[in-house]
Steps between C-alpha positions, in 0.01 A plus 500: 500500500123484434407800287779706351568743217469369145864584428620303801263213422639477147855496633421223750324302229800532267723351771262213576585136428319330209359165613264226388222354714577129548251426778172664601333269752212555740567376853241471773210741454681833469862440404688489170847359444662713229830378354695714255801393294786710365864436401584796726397297805801269452724764658245698701482502879232605745476556874202449728305829523578586136198627310434504127212653305291474186384800302120512500441831317691794358587630847416215740690196630398225741753336728567132566760309699725240335451168680766287329768583244633179343815587306538148361150497352514873427164546668346749741200391710247739654194403704213738428208545738176547307287737706234563236595843370794716404704589193780256580263211551317575176827521309636168629164323462514580129836334446543147366792262458710621208419870543785751490503729804743745655602488865664799666843483656459416868640661813431549872410818684737634764253434779404146400788285392675175583798513735758222484551432870459197723196643679178297495235629262130556563259567212132579554253577223206403284442343157681787327813392689522141371766583241702680765466203734631267228797731441571507874475121524752452223750741653480384863556144379820610326619704797396250766299758691205438727170631363141542614245579229127545558261567212131587517322392179149425380376166633479364146870578447641347819592165344662656192697743715629220722630324189674817384651584840519168690681638805255786555210511742198565278173612657158571350404867480205637695241757396736795550848522345765406751262388774605134487867596511429736791346208689796275418742763629307536824541129568857462372680823585727303732641310200622823344611646832715194566703547181841668541499835316249403231478695175125548461333573166135605477346521153162500329199693634596849617264539794582150627871577487450805722310300761741209498806723520359673808412164656846354442676803645287488814462125553841382382701811597638523146699805403332684213821467299459121503164523319485566124164574340369502143130554424391346169140616531273684741129525564364786290812534285643336189827495314741500795 
């Protein structure tokens, strides 16, 4: 959604869910666990790949991925990556436990959504993908599917990320976005190639996604239709 017309922004805001912040906890060096509570969450459902948003100005929204929706506790958890700038980060940093906030209704795009099949799942991404990885982990456990998740995060966030996504391979980022994940893929492409008809999801840094998609198609002979992509940010751009 990003930037939109004021009329549309007002309409989206009117349909948003009123919530209360019940947890706002720093994790590692650059992560925040945000937990929101609402009676509406008792009957709400979410799928991996769903995206919600917070309104940051009259015409702007910033998107975040639900990590866990606990109907019993009526709570929605989101893991926020603090990258040092941005309207969404500033907004969330200013919240405290007890604050009233609105969260937009969530949905998935046509090109990046969860498919209920028995195929093994591969998820590759960076620190902006931690919430998505948690959502994937919860669903594959319910469906009994095989999964391979690899996350590239800041070195100071490796331990925290491993606690959040215990079954994931978590590697420390290099100087350039995606470079550590590129190196991992070069050494482990056979693991993905050996999976029967994997559903591959690439998310996070836009330029890294392009490189990794090309690599997987060439090295693992993956059909392009088996690879779903969703950039959350890109070098030189904001508000994706």
